[in-house]
C-alpha positions as CSV (number, residue, x, y, z in Angstrom):
1,X,-14.4,205.1,3.1
2,X,-16.9,202.4,2.2
3,X,-20.3,202.7,2.4
4,X,-22.3,200.0,4.1
5,X,-26.1,198.9,4.2
6,X,-27.3,197.4,7.5
7,X,-30.1,195.2,6.8
8,X,-32.5,194.2,9.7
9,X,-35.4,191.3,8.8
10,X,-37.4,191.7,11.8
11,X,-41.0,190.3,12.5
12,X,-43.3,193.2,11.8
13,X,-40.8,194.9,9.3
14,X,-37.5,194.9,7.2
15,X,-35.3,197.9,7.7
16,X,-32.1,199.3,6.3
17,X,-29.7,202.0,7.0
18,X,-26.8,202.9,4.6
19,X,-24.1,204.6,7.0
20,X,-20.9,206.1,5.9
21,X,-18.5,205.9,8.6
22,X,-15.7,207.7,7.4
23,X,-13.6,209.5,9.7
24,X,-15.3,210.9,12.9
25,X,-18.8,210.7,13.6
26,X,-20.7,207.9,11.2
27,X,-23.1,209.7,9.0
28,X,-26.7,208.1,8.2
29,X,-27.3,208.6,4.3
30,X,-30.4,206.7,4.1
31,X,-33.0,204.8,5.9
32,X,-36.2,202.6,5.1
33,X,-38.4,200.1,6.3
34,X,-41.1,198.0,4.9
35,X,-43.9,196.4,7.0
36,X,-44.1,192.6,6.7
37,X,-47.3,190.9,6.6
38,X,-48.2,188.6,9.9
39,X,-46.5,185.4,10.0
40,X,-44.0,186.1,7.2
41,X,-41.3,186.1,9.8
42,X,-41.7,184.3,13.3
43,X,-39.3,184.3,16.1
44,X,-36.5,185.6,13.8
45,X,-36.7,183.0,11.2
46,X,-38.3,183.3,7.8
47,X,-41.3,181.6,7.4
48,X,-42.6,182.7,4.0
49,X,-39.8,183.7,1.7
50,X,-42.0,185.0,-1.4
51,X,-43.6,187.7,1.2
52,X,-40.0,188.4,2.7
53,X,-38.6,188.9,-1.0
54,X,-41.3,191.1,-1.7
55,X,-40.9,193.6,1.1
56,X,-37.1,193.7,0.4
57,X,-38.0,194.4,-3.3
58,X,-40.2,197.5,-2.1
59,X,-37.4,198.2,0.5
60,X,-34.8,198.5,-1.7
61,X,-36.7,200.6,-4.4
62,X,-38.4,202.9,-2.5
63,X,-35.3,203.8,-0.2
64,X,-32.9,203.5,-3.6
65,X,-30.5,201.4,-1.5
66,X,-27.2,200.0,-2.9
67,X,-26.9,196.1,-3.5
68,X,-23.5,195.6,-2.8
69,X,-21.4,195.9,0.7
70,X,-24.8,194.7,2.7
71,X,-24.3,193.3,6.2
72,X,-27.2,191.3,7.3
73,X,-28.3,191.0,11.0
74,X,-29.7,187.7,12.3
75,X,-31.1,186.8,15.8
76,X,-33.4,183.5,16.5
77,X,-33.3,180.3,18.8
78,X,-30.7,178.5,16.2
79,X,-27.9,181.2,17.0
80,X,-26.3,180.0,20.2
81,X,-23.6,181.9,22.3
82,X,-21.6,180.8,25.0
83,X,-19.0,181.7,27.1
84,X,-16.2,178.6,27.3
85,X,-13.2,178.6,29.4
86,X,-10.4,176.5,27.6
87,X,-6.7,175.3,28.0
88,X,-4.7,178.2,26.4
89,X,-3.7,177.9,22.6
90,X,-3.0,180.4,20.3
91,X,-6.0,181.9,18.2
92,X,-4.7,180.0,14.9
93,X,-4.6,176.8,16.8
94,X,-8.0,177.3,18.2
95,X,-9.6,178.1,15.0
96,X,-8.6,174.9,13.8
97,X,-9.6,172.9,16.8
98,X,-12.8,175.0,17.5
99,X,-15.2,172.1,16.4
100,X,-13.8,169.6,18.6
101,X,-13.2,171.9,21.5
102,X,-16.8,173.4,21.6
103,X,-18.9,170.3,20.9
104,X,-20.1,170.0,24.2
105,X,-21.1,173.4,24.8
106,X,-23.3,173.8,21.6
107,X,-26.9,172.5,21.3
108,X,-26.6,171.9,17.6
109,X,-24.9,169.0,16.1
110,X,-21.5,170.4,14.9
111,X,-21.7,169.2,11.5
112,X,-24.6,171.4,11.0
113,X,-23.5,174.6,12.6
114,X,-21.3,177.3,11.6
115,X,-18.8,178.4,14.0
116,X,-17.0,181.5,15.4
117,X,-15.4,182.8,18.2
118,X,-14.1,186.0,20.3
119,X,-11.4,185.7,22.5
120,X,-12.2,187.4,25.9
121,X,-9.5,187.0,28.3
122,X,-6.6,185.1,29.7
123,X,-6.4,183.6,33.1
124,X,-4.6,181.3,35.2
125,X,-6.3,178.4,37.3
126,X,-5.3,178.0,40.9
127,X,-3.1,174.9,39.6
128,X,-1.3,177.2,37.4
129,X,-2.5,176.0,34.3
130,X,-2.7,178.9,31.7
131,X,-6.3,179.1,30.0
132,X,-8.4,181.3,27.6
133,X,-11.9,182.5,27.8
134,X,-13.6,182.6,24.5
135,X,-17.2,183.7,23.3
136,X,-18.2,180.9,21.0
137,X,-20.7,181.8,18.3
138,X,-22.7,178.8,16.8
139,X,-25.4,179.3,13.7
140,X,-27.4,176.4,12.5
141,X,-26.0,176.3,8.5
142,X,-29.4,175.7,7.3
143,X,-31.1,178.8,8.9
144,X,-28.2,181.3,7.4
145,X,-28.6,179.2,4.2
146,X,-32.5,180.2,4.0
147,X,-31.7,183.6,4.7
148,X,-29.0,184.2,2.4
149,X,-30.9,182.4,-0.3
150,X,-33.8,185.2,0.4
151,X,-31.5,188.3,0.2
152,X,-29.8,187.1,-2.7
153,X,-32.9,186.3,-4.6
154,X,-33.4,189.6,-5.3
155,X,-29.8,190.8,-6.3
156,X,-28.6,191.5,-3.1
157,X,-25.0,190.8,-2.2
158,X,-24.1,190.5,1.4
159,X,-20.4,190.9,2.4
160,X,-21.0,189.6,5.9
161,X,-24.0,188.1,8.1
162,X,-23.6,189.5,11.7
163,X,-25.4,189.0,15.0
164,X,-27.8,191.8,15.8
165,X,-26.6,191.6,19.4
166,X,-22.8,192.4,18.0
167,X,-24.6,195.2,16.2
168,X,-26.2,196.9,19.0
169,X,-23.0,196.7,21.3
170,X,-20.9,198.1,18.3
171,X,-23.1,201.1,17.9
172,X,-23.7,202.0,21.6
173,X,-20.1,201.3,22.6
174,X,-17.9,201.1,19.5
175,X,-14.3,200.4,20.9
176,X,-14.6,203.2,23.7
177,X,-14.8,201.4,26.9
178,X,-12.1,200.7,29.2
179,X,-11.9,196.9,29.8
180,X,-12.0,197.3,33.6
181,X,-15.7,199.0,33.2
182,X,-18.3,197.4,35.0
183,X,-20.9,195.3,33.1
184,X,-23.9,196.9,31.5
185,X,-27.1,195.3,29.8
186,X,-28.4,195.9,26.3
187,X,-32.3,194.9,25.9
188,X,-33.7,194.8,22.5
189,X,-37.4,194.2,23.1
190,X,-38.5,193.2,19.3
191,X,-41.9,192.3,17.9
192,X,-41.1,188.5,17.9
193,X,-38.3,188.1,20.4
194,X,-36.4,190.0,23.2
195,X,-32.6,189.9,23.2
196,X,-30.5,190.3,26.5
197,X,-26.9,191.2,26.1
198,X,-24.6,191.7,28.9
199,X,-21.4,193.8,27.9
200,X,-18.0,194.5,29.4
201,X,-15.3,196.4,28.0
202,X,-17.3,196.9,24.5
203,X,-17.4,193.1,24.3
204,X,-20.6,190.7,24.5
205,X,-20.1,188.4,27.4
206,X,-23.4,186.8,27.2
207,X,-26.6,186.5,25.3
208,X,-29.8,185.1,25.6
209,X,-32.9,185.2,23.1
210,X,-36.1,185.3,25.0
211,X,-39.3,184.2,23.0
212,X,-41.3,186.9,25.2
213,X,-41.7,190.2,23.3
214,X,-43.8,193.0,21.6
215,X,-46.6,190.9,20.2
216,X,-47.3,188.9,23.6
217,X,-48.5,192.6,25.0
218,X,-50.8,192.8,22.0
219,X,-51.8,189.2,22.2
220,X,-52.7,189.5,25.9
221,X,-55.4,192.1,24.9
222,X,-56.9,190.3,21.9
223,X,-57.4,187.1,24.3
224,X,-58.4,189.1,27.2
225,X,-60.6,191.7,25.6
226,X,-61.4,190.4,22.4
227,X,-59.7,193.1,20.6
228,X,-58.8,192.6,17.2
229,X,-55.1,192.8,16.5
230,X,-54.8,196.6,15.2
231,X,-57.3,198.0,17.9
232,X,-54.8,195.9,20.5
233,X,-51.6,197.7,18.9
234,X,-53.4,201.1,19.3
235,X,-54.4,200.6,23.0
236,X,-51.4,199.0,24.3
237,X,-49.1,202.2,22.8
238,X,-51.8,204.5,24.3
239,X,-52.5,202.9,27.7
240,X,-49.2,201.2,28.7
241,X,-48.2,199.4,32.0
242,X,-47.9,200.5,35.8
243,X,-44.5,202.1,36.6
244,X,-44.7,200.1,39.8
245,X,-47.1,198.3,41.8
246,X,-50.0,196.2,40.9
247,X,-52.8,198.0,38.8
248,X,-56.5,197.0,39.3
249,X,-59.9,197.6,37.3
250,X,-62.1,195.2,35.1
251,X,-63.1,197.6,32.5
252,X,-61.8,199.7,29.7
253,X,-58.3,201.1,29.7
254,X,-58.0,199.9,33.4
255,X,-58.4,196.6,32.4
256,X,-55.9,196.7,29.7
257,X,-53.3,198.2,31.8
258,X,-53.7,195.3,34.3
259,X,-53.1,192.7,31.4
260,X,-50.2,194.6,29.8
261,X,-48.6,194.8,33.5
262,X,-49.1,191.4,33.9
263,X,-47.2,190.7,30.5
264,X,-44.5,193.2,31.4
265,X,-43.8,191.4,34.7
266,X,-43.5,187.9,32.6
267,X,-41.2,189.6,30.4
268,X,-39.2,191.3,33.3
269,X,-38.7,188.1,35.3
270,X,-37.1,186.5,32.0
271,X,-35.1,189.2,31.8
272,X,-34.0,188.9,35.5
273,X,-33.6,185.8,35.3
274,X,-31.0,186.1,32.4
275,X,-29.2,188.9,34.5
276,X,-29.0,186.5,37.6
277,X,-27.7,183.8,35.7
278,X,-24.7,185.9,34.3
279,X,-23.9,187.4,37.5
280,X,-23.8,183.8,38.9
281,X,-20.9,183.1,36.4
282,X,-19.1,186.3,36.7
283,X,-17.0,188.1,39.1
284,X,-17.1,191.5,38.0
285,X,-19.8,193.2,40.1
286,X,-23.4,194.1,39.3
287,X,-24.9,195.5,36.4
288,X,-24.1,199.2,35.9
289,X,-26.6,200.4,33.4
290,X,-29.4,198.8,31.1
291,X,-30.2,199.9,27.6
292,X,-33.1,199.5,25.8
293,X,-34.1,199.5,22.2
294,X,-36.6,198.1,19.8
295,X,-40.3,198.4,18.8
296,X,-41.4,196.5,22.3
297,X,-39.7,199.4,24.2
298,X,-42.0,202.1,22.9
299,X,-44.6,200.6,25.1
300,X,-45.5,203.5,27.7
301,X,-43.6,202.9,31.1
302,X,-42.3,199.4,30.3
303,X,-38.6,200.7,30.8
304,X,-39.4,202.5,34.0
305,X,-40.9,199.3,35.3
306,X,-38.0,197.2,34.0
307,X,-35.6,199.7,35.9
308,X,-37.6,199.8,39.1
309,X,-38.1,195.9,39.1
310,X,-34.4,195.2,38.7
311,X,-33.5,198.4,40.8
312,X,-31.1,199.2,37.9
313,X,-30.5,202.7,35.8
314,X,-32.5,202.2,32.6
315,X,-31.8,204.5,29.5
316,X,-33.0,204.2,25.7
317,X,-30.6,203.9,22.9
318,X,-31.0,207.4,21.3
319,X,-29.0,207.5,18.1
320,X,-30.3,211.0,17.2
321,X,-29.0,212.6,20.1
322,X,-25.6,214.0,20.6
323,X,-23.0,213.1,18.4
324,X,-23.7,209.3,17.8
325,X,-24.6,209.5,14.4
326,X,-24.7,212.4,11.9
327,X,-27.5,212.5,9.7
328,X,-27.3,213.2,6.1
329,X,-29.9,213.8,3.6
330,X,-32.1,210.9,4.5
331,X,-35.1,211.9,2.8
332,X,-37.0,211.6,6.1
333,X,-38.9,214.7,8.5
334,X,-37.7,215.2,11.6
335,X,-40.8,213.6,12.7
336,X,-40.2,210.2,11.0
337,X,-36.5,210.0,12.1
338,X,-37.8,210.3,15.8
339,X,-40.3,207.6,15.0
340,X,-37.6,205.3,13.8
341,X,-35.4,206.0,16.7
342,X,-36.1,202.8,18.7
343,X,-35.4,200.7,15.7
344,X,-32.5,202.5,14.2
345,X,-29.6,200.7,16.3
346,X,-29.6,197.5,14.8
347,X,-29.4,198.6,11.1
348,X,-27.0,201.0,12.0
349,X,-24.7,199.0,13.8
350,X,-24.7,196.3,11.1
351,X,-23.7,199.0,8.7
352,X,-21.0,199.8,11.3
353,X,-19.4,196.2,10.7
354,X,-15.7,196.2,10.5
355,X,-15.2,199.6,11.7
356,X,-14.4,198.7,15.4
């Protein structure tokens, strides 16, 4: 079985995982990450190509990664995912007419977009008209071209470009869920953006990208307490948010917790709004469980507060527990792997592209 490389270009780092899917449990053969300078990537979009290209060069050299069979993940506001109900037609016919069928649902000029779709389910209207529900994915061509130019500039040969959201679902659920299973949510809290994904039967049904994310917690401390960026990062990791209720205090850690909790509630409101919107359109019941991943999910007690606020069971995506992923000779210590666990799902899921 071919070995794939999943590449995640994040806001604060570039990360790559080499995975051999083989038969049985996938094996992580190599993992590496290299930090990005502030401003190199903003909101999932590359701003400084030279800085990103330099980080990718260091990543490939230090982690000794293959340059072929690379799957590149994207997530930003220039990627649109919409569920669309259309008159039933065969998939090949829909592929030919997708641009015409989707143009009223996609806020990107069709001529400027790369389009794809995923069939979800067939149904019949009360009038007896056969219909097909599909998930339409549109990515701005220029954005995709810019990302490809950067990675190809150091000799990397991507074989596919995939949504990070699809990678998360692939690594978490694979093809194991029964189609009647209740919907579940995956929340990936990165440094520059948060992805809210609703899944049913192992298939993405809803995706929203929220601009509030991990950097906003640090910025709250910088603006509210006059900390520098490094001090704010250390403080938020140490203090965290209140598990529930409204914290008080105007000095030191108490004030920091107040500021962080306010920011947490703003993010939770965005997540709640996304979930409520999905549920208002769906008929398959409430969200059964919520999974969290990403660097922002490291913030102490944030996941607990999210679960209590939404009254939903929340669990982290733990790549290294159970039989989800075997670990080969990665070249990292157990402590280093544990530290990377919140950010492993995206690159590992990208590397599993084509397996489910």
